[in-house]
C-alpha positions in Angstrom: -70.0 5.2 47.1 -67.2 7.3 46.1 -64.6 5.9 43.8 -60.9 7.1 43.9 -57.7 6.3 42.1 -54.5 5.0 43.9 -53.3 8.5 43.6 -56.1 9.9 45.5 -58.2 11.4 42.7 -61.9 11.0 42.7 -63.3 9.4 39.7 -66.9 9.5 40.3 -69.7 7.4 42.2 -70.6 3.8 41.9 -73.7 3.4 40.0 -74.1 -0.2 39.5 -72.2 -3.6 39.7 -72.5 -6.0 36.9 -71.6 -9.7 37.9 -71.1 -12.8 35.9 -73.9 -13.8 33.7 -75.7 -10.6 34.6 -73.0 -8.6 32.8 -73.3 -10.8 29.7 -77.1 -10.1 29.6 -76.6 -6.3 29.9 -73.6 -5.9 27.3 -73.9 -7.3 23.9 -71.7 -10.6 23.7 -68.4 -10.5 22.3 -67.6 -13.2 19.4 -65.2 -14.9 21.6 -67.3 -14.5 25.0 -64.2 -12.9 26.7 -66.5 -10.9 29.2 -69.0 -13.7 29.8 -68.1 -14.2 33.5 -66.6 -10.7 34.2 -67.5 -8.4 36.8 -67.6 -4.7 36.1 -68.3 -1.5 38.2 -70.3 1.2 36.4 -68.9 4.6 37.6 -70.6 7.9 37.0 -69.3 11.4 37.3 -71.8 14.2 37.6 -75.3 13.8 38.9 -77.0 10.5 39.5 -79.5 11.4 36.7 -77.2 12.9 34.1 -73.5 11.7 34.4 -71.0 13.6 32.7 -69.3 10.4 31.7 -69.4 6.7 32.7 -66.6 4.3 33.2 -67.0 0.5 33.3 -64.3 -0.5 35.7 -63.2 -4.2 35.8 -63.3 -5.9 39.3 -59.5 -6.6 39.0 -59.0 -2.9 39.5 -60.3 -2.7 42.9 -57.5 -2.4 45.5 -59.5 -1.8 48.6 -62.9 -0.5 50.1 -62.8 1.5 53.1 -65.8 2.9 54.8 -67.9 4.4 51.9 -65.0 4.7 49.5 -63.8 2.3 46.9 -60.0 2.5 46.1 -58.7 1.4 42.6 -55.2 0.0 42.2 -54.5 2.3 39.2 -53.8 6.0 39.1 -56.0 8.6 37.5 -54.1 8.8 34.3 -54.2 5.2 33.7 -58.1 4.9 34.7 -58.9 7.7 32.2 -56.8 6.3 29.4 -57.7 2.4 29.8 -60.7 2.5 27.4 -63.1 2.0 30.2 -65.4 4.5 28.9 -66.7 1.9 26.5 -69.2 -0.6 27.6 -67.6 -4.0 27.4 -68.9 -6.1 24.5 
């Protein structure tokens, strides 16, 4: 599924969805357990086997899903400067 920003820029392709306790099993836990019940989208840019980069986008950043396109509620500049390149702890 293609992932685009609110200003129409393509970020990449949805690779995986981490939900609830599944996310806490994949990511190491934070001391304050902030992300324990959070949902994240893993979005890769490049080929499926060798992404150029990976973003871990919080569920709250989804604006809509139309056909096979996931649309974020943030623009490309915000998405790329948000710190979403780091796996949530």
